[in-house]
N, C-alpha and C positions, 0 to 999 in steps of 0.2 A: 502492501501500498504507497502509497509516493506520502511525503511527508507535506503535512498542507500549512503546514507554519512556515515552510524556506517557499519563497517569492524569488522564481529564476531572474538574474537580474539585467536590464537592459543596458545597453550602452549609453550615452549620452554622444561621443562621438564615435561616428560607423571607422572602422581599420581598415585604412586603403592598401589595394595592392600594387605590385609595381609594375607599371606601362612601360613600354621605350617606346618608340618612334624607331616603325621600319619601312626599311624603304622598299620594300618589296610591295608593299601596301601604301604606301606615299604617310599612315596614319599612326597613331600612337593607339597599338593593342596591347591586351594584359599578356604579361612574361610567361609562358608556361613551358619549361625546361622538359625534355621525354623524359629522364626519366630522374623523376622527384628532386631534391638538394643537388646535383650534378649536373653541371652546365659544362657543355663543350663548346669551346670556344676555339677561331683560328684568323689569325690576324694576317693581312700583309705586311713582312719586313722587307728592311730598305735592297733595292739593290745597288751592290758596294764595288763605285766606280770614284767617289769622290766624297770631300766632308759632308756631314747632316746637316744642316743648317735649323734655322728656328720656324720653319714648313713644317720638318719635320720632328722638331719638338712640341709642337704644337699637337699633330701627329697621334707621338706615342704616350707624350702627358695623357691627352685627353682622355684615350683608353683607357692609360696606367689610373684614372680615377675611377671608369666606370667600374672598373677590375677589382678597383679597391671598396670603393661600396656597396658593389656584389659580395665577397668575401669578408667585410669585415662588419659592414653593418647590415643586410641580408643573409648572411650569413650562409650563400651558396659554396658547395664545393664546385671552384675553377677550375676546368684542364684546357691550357690556353696552351695552343702551339702558333710562334711564329716563321717564317720562313728566311732564309737570305736566297737572294738572287744572286746567285756566283757566274749564270750565262746566260750575259744578254749580249744584243748587237751594242750598247753604248760602252760596254765591259769592253764588246773585242777593238772596239775601233779605239779607246781611249788606251785600253792595254796596248794596243800598236802604236798606236801615236806616241807613246810617250820612252818606249823601245825603241824607237828608229829618231825622237828626239835626244835622247841620250848617247845615241851613239854618234847623231852629227855633230853634238858638241864634243863628244871626245875625239872628232877625228882635223878639228879646228885647232891652231893654236894662233893665230892672230886677223885682224880685218883686212883684208888683201882685196882685190877686185874682183875674184874667184866666187868670194863669200857673197860681198854685194852683188853680185850678179847674182847667183843662186835668191838670195835675199825678195831680188826685184820680181822674180820669178814668180816667186811663192807668193807677195803683195799681189801680183798683177792675179794669181788664179784665185786668190781672196775676196777678190775685192769683182770680179765679174760672177766670179759664185754666188756672193753673196748681195751686191752691192749694185752690180747691173755690167753690162760690157765699156770698156776701154778701149775707144778707136783706135788705128792705127799710132800704133804707141810700141814704140820698139824697146826690148828688154836695156839697151843699155842709154837711152833715152834721157835727158836732165829731169831729176825729182820735179822740179817743179813745173816740167809740163803736166807730168802726173798727177799733181797735189792741183793745178787749177782743172783737169777733169772731173778728180773726184771730191771737189767743192762740190761741182754741179749734181754731181750724181747724189752726194748726202744729203742735199734741200730739197728732195722730190716729197710733194708732198704726199703722193697716193703711197708712196711707201710707208711714209711716215705713222700714216691714217690705216694699213690693214693687215703692216705686219709683225708683231709686238718687238720682234727681232731684234726688226731694223737702229734701231739707239745702240744694241752691245754688237751690231756688225761697223756700225759707225765709228763708237769708241775704240775698237781691236783694228783698225781698219787705219784709224789718227795716230793713235801712239807705234806701230807698227812704223810708217810713214816719218813718224818724228824718229824714231833709232834710224832709220835708214838714214835720213836726212842728216843725225851726227853724226852715221860712221863714212860718209862720203869730204865731213870735212875731217874727220880725225886721217881720212885717207891722204888727201890734199896736202896733211902739215907733215906728212912722215910718206913717203911713198916706198916705202923699202917696210910697211906694215904698220902693228902693235901689238900691243899684248893678248896676249890670251886673255888677261881679266876684259878687256876690251870687246873681243869680238865674244866669249859670253854674255857680256850686258847685252850685245844686240840681239845673241839667240833669246837669251830670256824676253827682252822687250816685244820680241817677235813668232813669241813659241807657238801660240795659236795662229799663226797665221805659216811658219813653215810646219805644224803638225801637222796642219791640213793635207799639204803638197807631197811632203811624205810619204803620208798614208795611203794617199792617190796613185802614187806610183811606185811605190816599195811595200806595199800593207801586205800584198799577194806576198808576199815573199819572208812572211814573218811567220816561223810553223814549232816554235815552240813555245809548247801546251804550260811550262812557267810562265814566259809573259803574261797571260793570264789570272794563273794561280797567283804571281806574287803581289798582285793589285789586288784581285778579291782580300789576299788575305791581310791585305796592311789596312784596307778601308773596315771589314769586318770588326777586327780589331778595334778600333778608333769607334766608330760605332759605339760597338759594347760601353767602352771607356765611356762617350759621351752619356747615353742613358745611364750610363752609372751615375755620372756627375749632376744629373737632372732628378734621382731620385726613382725612379720606373722600371721596377721590380720587372727580372729575370722571368721571358715563357718558363713554361715547365717543359717544353721541347722546342728545343733550334734544331730546323730540318735546312740543309743545302742541296740547291738542288742537283750540283755535284757527283753527291750521296742516291740520286732516285733515278739514273737516268735505266736500269732496267725495267723498272717498274713504268718509269712512263713508257715508254717503247712498247708494255703490255698491255695497259691504259690503251693507245692510240689502238691498237691493234684489237682491243676486245671493240672502241668503238664503230672503224672499221668494219669487222665482223656486223653490226648490229643496223649497220646500213647508214650512216651517218657522216662518212668521211674516205675518201677515196686517194691513192696513189697519184699520184703528175714527175715526174722527171724527180724519184728521187726523195719529194717531197709527200707532205703529206697533210691535206688540209680538210679541211672542218664545212661540212657540206647544209648551207644556214637553212638551202629550198627545200633539202630531208627529212631537215629535223623541224621547221616553224610548220605547227598547224596537224603536225605527223603524229599519230598516235596520242592525246593529248598536251604535246610538247609546246614550248611557246619560246619564241626568241626575242631577247633586246627584254625581258620582262623590268628591271632599272631605266630604264629609259628607252623604252619603245619609239621616242620623236627624233631620236639620236639611229635609227637603226636607215640602215642607209647612207648617212655622213662618210660620204669618200675621204674627205681629209683626218676625220679623226679611227676612220678602220686601218688608214696608210699610218699613220703615227706608230697607231697599234700594234701593226706588225714588223715594225723596228727598220730601223735607217737599211739595211740590208738584207732585209726580207719583203719590202715594200716593193721591188722588180720583178720578185721570183716567179719566175712562168710558170701556166700549166693550170690555174682558175679556172673553172668551172664558170665562177661567177663572181665578183669584181665585193659583194659582201662574204664569202669563205675568207676562211684565216687559216695560217699554219698550225697544225698543231706538231710538225716533224717537217725543219728546213732541212735539205740537201745544200752542207757545207761546200762551200768556195775557197778557192787557195786563202789561206790566211785566218781559216776561224776554225775554234776547236774542232774535234771529229768526233763521232764513235758509235761503232759498227749498228747497223739494223739490219730490219730486213729491208729496206727500201735501198740501201746503198748508206754510208758515210754522210754523219749529218748531224744535228743538234735539234731539243726542243725547242718549239714554242716558246712563245715568254706564257700565256695564258694556262699551258696545260700545264705547267709546274706546279703550282698553287693547287688546283684541282687535284692531280695524282700524290700529294706531299698531304696535305688534308687528309685525302681520305684516304690516305693507307694508314694515317694514326691516330682518325678522329672515327672514322668509318661510313658507311655510307650515306647518313645524313646526319647530319652538324646544329645545334644547336642556332648558335653567332659565327657570324661568317664578318671580318672588319673592315676598315683603310680607308682613306684617305677618299673628298668627293670627287675628286680629279679621274678616280680608278672605274667610276661607276661604270659607263664605257667607253672603249668596248672590252676591257678588263674583264670585271667583275658577269658582265651581261655574256662574256663568252666563258667563262669559268662554267656560272651558273649551266650554259645548253650542253656544251664536253659531260660534264659531270653528269647532268643527267642524260644525257645520252648514253653514256657508260654503262651506269647503272637503269635504268630505263623506267625513269623515277619522273615524279612530277614535283617533287619540288626536294632539294638539295641540303640549303640552306633553309631554315624556318625564319631567322631573325638577319638583317643585313643592315649594322650601324656605319655607317659614314661621318668624318668629321667634318666641318666644315674647311673653307680656303682659309687662309694666312694671306695677309695685308699687313704690311710693314708702308705706314705712314699712310692710309686709303689706294698701294699700290699693292697689287697682285707680284707675290714674290717666286720668284723659280728658279733651279737649278739653272736649267737650258737656255734662261734668260742672262745667267750671272747678275745678276741683283740680288742674290743671298748673303744674309747674313747669320756666318757659322756659327754655332751651338757653343765654340768654345770662344769665339768674340765675342757672343751674349754677355757668356760667363766672368769674360771679364769685370763686364759694368754691373752687371745685376747678380746676384744668388740662383738657384734655382729653387728655393723659398717665394723668391720673387716674384720668376719668373712664374712657374705654377700660379701664385695669386690667383697674375692678370689672367691666367687661362681660364682658371678658377672661379672667377666674375664675370666667363661669357657661355652663353647657350654651347655646349660640345655640337651642335648641327647646326649649327650660323656661323657665319664667315664671323670671324674673328679680325682685327685690326692690332697692331704690336705697334703704340707711337710712345712719343711721351707723355699724355695727360693719363694714358691708361697705366703706364708702370709709376707715376706717379700716384695715381693710386692705391696700385698694389706698397708701394712705399709704406703710404697712410695707415694704409690696414696694420700689415705689418705691424708698425707702433704703436695702434691702436691695440691692438694682441699683445703683444712684446708685454707693455704699460703693466694692461692688464693683469696678467700673469706674476708679473715684479709685485703690484698691490697686493694681488693675493694671497701671494707664497710669502711677502713681509707679514701680512695677517695671519696667517700658519704662522710662521714660525715665532709669531710672539706671542701666539695662541698656548700653544705646546712648550714656548721655556721659562717663558715671563712669570708662572701659574694662578693665571688671569682664568687658566681653563676650572679651575677650582668653584666647585658651588658654592653660592653665596645664598644664606639661608633666606627666605622672606622675599627675594628680589628675582623677580620674572625678567628673563633675560629674552625669551621668544614675545614679540609684540604682533603688532599688525603689520610694521612697516616687513618685519624679519615675515609674518606669512602673506603679502602681496608680491615680494619678493620672489615664493618657491611658486604658488602663480603665474606669475611670469615665468619661471623656465620651466615649469610644465605646459605651458600655451607654445612657449619658444620650443620645443622638445616636438610636438603635435606639428606646429606648421615646418619645420625643416626633415619631419618625417614627411608631409602631404608632398614639401616641394620632390626628394630622393625618389618618392613614388610616382612622379609624375616625368615621369624621364632622364630623371637624375637633373631635376634641376639646380644644380648649384649656384647661379645665380643667385634665385631667389633665398636658397640652404644661408647663403655666406649672408644675405642683406638682413638674415633673421637672428643667425648667432649676431653680427656688427650691434644689431637692438639688441639683443640681452644683455650683451657689454657695456654699451650707456645704458641703457637700466640701471646696473648695475654697478655702477660708478658714480651712477646720480647717487643710491642707496649710501654707496662706502664715503659720500660727503655728507649726509645727511644723521649716519649711525651715531647711536650712542655710543661711547668707550663699552662701558657694561653689557651691549647687545649680545645675543648669540650669533656669534661670525659662521655658523654654520651651512647658512645660505648663502652666502659667496663660495662655499670652497664647493659648493655645490653645484655652482653656475660657472666655476673655475672649471672642476673633474671633469663638469658637459664639454666647454670650449674645448682643452685638452685633447679632448675621446676623439672628438669631433676631425680636428687637424689632423690629429696621428691617421685617422681612415680615408682624410684626404693627399696623404704623404706629405704634409708640411714641417712635418719633426720624425724624430726620433722610434718607430714603431716598436722595439726590441727594450726600452727602458721600462723601470719597475715604479719610476716614478709615476703618480695621480694629476699633481697639474704641473703647467708650462708647459714649454715645446720639448720637453723630455729627450734633451741628446745626453746619449752614452760615453760616446765615440768619438773626443773630438780629434783627436790624433787620425783618423782614417782620413784624409783629403787629398788632394791632389797639386798637383808644384803650384796652382793659380790659387788655390783655396777656395774653390767654385768649387769642389765634390761634393761626395756624401756626404762626408762629414763637414769640409772646411763650410760647405753653402745650408747644411740643414743642425750645427753643431754650432754653429755663434750665436749668440741671438742674446737678448736682454738676464737671462741666463745659467748662458756659460759660466760666467765667473762669479757664482753665488752667494761664494765663500767672503769673498770679496763685498762684495756689492752689498749682501747684506745685512752685514751690521750695520751700515749709513741707514742703510733703510729703513731699520728698526728705531737706530737713534732720532730721525726724521718723524714717523710714524707718533712715536713716547713723544715727543715734542708737539709734536699736533695739540694732542689727541691732551695733555697737559693744560694749552695755552687755550685749549677748545671750557677746560673744567674752569680756569681759572676766571674765563670771561664772562661766566655764566656770574659772576657771584655782582652781588648790586649793593653797593659800588664794585667797579671790579679792583682787584687785591693787587696793585701794580707791583708793590714789592715782590708778590710771587711772583709774578710775572718776570720779575729782571732775576728771578731766583732762577726759573726756568732759563732763562738765557743763557746764563753762568753754566746750568749742568747742560746745556748743548754744545757750550764750547770749550768744558772739561771733554762731553765723549769726541769731540775733535782729535784736542787734544792728545787724546788715548790715541786714538786712529792712529796719529804721526807718528807715534814713539817708533815707531820699525824701521828702521834702516831702507831706500829703495830698493840696495843692494841683496837685502836676505827678505824681503816681502815673499818672495820662490823659495826659498831656502827654508823655510821657516813653518812652522804648524802644520795646517790641514794640508795646505799646499806642496808641500813639500815632496809628495804621494805619487804631484801630477810629472815633473820632470830627472830626468839625468844626470844633462848639462847644460851651462850655461857661457852666457861672454861673460866679460870684465867689468858692466855693470852690474851682473845680475840677472838682465830677463836669456832665458830658456831659449836652448838652440836647438835640445831635444827632448821630448817626451821621454815617458818614464821606460816604455818598450825599445828606445834606441831611433826614432823615427824623426826625420831634419821636420823642426815646428817651418809650417805653411808661415807663406809671405801675408798670407791675410790675416792669420792666429796672434804671428809676430807682430805684425800695426797695434792689435788689441790690446797685448801683451805690452807694449811700448807706450798705450797710450795710460794703462792701465800705472804700471810705473812712473811716468812722469805725473798722473794724481797725485800717488803716495811719496813723491819727490818732494810734490808742491806743498802738503800736509806735515812731512817732518820739517822742512825748514820754516813753515810758522810753528812748529811746535818748539824748533831751538829760539826762531825771537821769540818766542811766549817766556823758555829758559832764562834770557839773555836780559828781557826786561822785567822780569823776578828776583834776577842778582845783582 
C-alpha cells in the first residue's frame, strides 16, 4: 500500500538536457549517444607542412572547450580520435620546394651574373603565373623596365577585387624585385662577386619566387621519401607543442595517414565493389552520380548548395590532383591518385599511387571508431567538399545512410575583421600570439564567443579578455585572503549568542544557486559559453558587492561557495590546472612546467594572482585586517580618532615586519626555500627544485617580487635609522 503521507515532489525548475547545433540538420537537436555515456568522436587534425596559426588555435581550443564540458560537466566518457595528415599535395609541394631550395643555397657562394639571371627568370615565372604576362622582356633586360611593367600589373582593380591572394602575390613579387635591384647594385660595385652571406640574403628574400621555379623544373626529380617524412615529422612535433602550450588536451588516439595505407586500399576496393567508384589511368574516382539518390543515399548533405561548385571541387582535389585525367564527371573526386614522378607512391591494385585527401579521414575514423560515429568535428571551411565527400564515401562503403550522427563545425577566425588563411600568408602563428598573450587570455577571448559562429581576434576583444582575467584573479585573491584569515586567526570559533548567517548571506547563497542554474541552461543550449561566462562574471560582481558590505563577524561560507563554484568552472573550461587539489583559485600546481617563452601550459596557466600566495597573502591579510578595524572604529559615535591612529600604527608595524627579510634571502628561507635550487648573485632563483631553468616570464615575476621586497627592506632600514 502506497504511503499516503508522502507527496511526490514537483520540480520548481525543469532540468534541461543537452542540445547541440548539428550541421547535418542546421538546427539544435537533443544529444543522444549511441552507447549510454560513452561518446565516440572524430576530429580533423592538421595537415603538417607549416606552423600552426591562430585559426588552428581557435578551432582546436573550441573543441577542447566542448570536450572538457562534456567530460567534466556533463560526465560523458569521451573517446576521441584525431588524425595527422602526412600525405597531401601541399606537403609534397612544400617538401620538394624546401629540398630544392636548400640545395640551391648550398650550390652558390657569391652574387654573380649567373645567379642574378637565374633569379630574374624565377621572378618572371612567378609574375606571369600569379599576376599577369610581362611582354617583350628578355631575362637580361634592365630591372627598371621590369619594374615599370610590374607597377601597371599590380594596380589591376579587377584582380584586387576578385582574387583574394592577389595582395600576397604583389607583396612577394615586390620583395623579390627589391632584392634583385639590391643584388645588381652589389654586383656593379664589385664585378668579381660578393660574399656567401650576400648570396644567401638574395635567395632568402626570393625564396617563394625561386622555390616555385625550382619545383616547376626539377620537382619531378625528387625521389627520396625522407624529404616528405622529415617535413611532416618536424611540423607534427611543432603542432603538438603548440597544442600543449595552449592547454588543448591530447586525443585518446592519434592517427597518421602513412600508417593506414593498406586499410585505405581495402576501403577503396569495397567502394568499387559496391558500385560507387571506378578506376581510370591508375587512379580511382568516386562516382557521384552513381551514389547520389541511389539506395537512399544523398550527396552533399552538409552543403547541398555547393554541389557542382567547380572551384571548391578543384580546391578539394589539391593542386597536384585537379589535372588528373579520366574522370567520367567533373563532380567525381579522387579516392586514389596515380603518383607522378616526384610524388610518394605505394603499390596498389591500380598501380603506384597515393591516397586522396578525403578518403584518409573516412578510413582512419572508421578503423578506430567503427561503422557509425557519434560526433565528427572540424573547421567550417572543411564542410564542402571535404566533409561531404567523407560522408559520401563512408556511407558508400558501409551501405549506410548515416555514418555520422552529429557534425560540429567551428566558425572562421578573422583578424581585425579580415579572414586569416595560411594560403594567404596573413596569419599569426600560435607562437607569435603567445609572445604577447598567455594561453589563458587567448582561451578567455574565444570562450566569450559562440563556438559555431565567426570569431574576431582583435585588440578590443583581447583587452576584454585581459579585463575578465583580472576580475577573476582579484576575486580569487580576495576570497583566498578571507579564507586564510577565517581559518588561521581564530575567527572561525563560534561566538555564543551572535547569529552570523543573516539575510545578506542568505541572499548571496540564493544568487549562487540561481547562477548555477543559468550556467547549466547555457551549457545545455549547445555549449553557450558566452552566456555562461556572463553569468559567472555577474556572480563575481555580486559577491564583490557583498564583500564590501559584509560585517566582519558575518559567516564567510557563502563567499567560499561562490569562489569554489567559479574555480570549478574555470577548471572545466581549461583555464587552470585541473590536477590541483586546491578548491579556490586558478589552482596552479606546476609552475616549472613551461616552455622557454614562458607561454606553455605551465608558463601561461600557472602564473596568476595566486602563483606566489606565500608572499602575497600576508600582505592581503594585513590590508584585510586593517580594513575591518577601520570599519569598526568608524562606526563609533563620535569617531574615535585615537583608535584610528592606533590602527594605522599597527599597519605600519606590519609593513615594517614584512620588510625585515633581506631581498637576497627572500627566496632562500621560509616556505619558499623548497621551490628553488639555484640562485643568482642577488638571490633571484635561476632553477626550480627539479633543476629546470626558470622561464623568462616566471623570472620576470620573481624579479618584480624581489624589487618589491627590496623597497620594503629599504623602508625598514630607514625606520631603524630614524629610531636611532
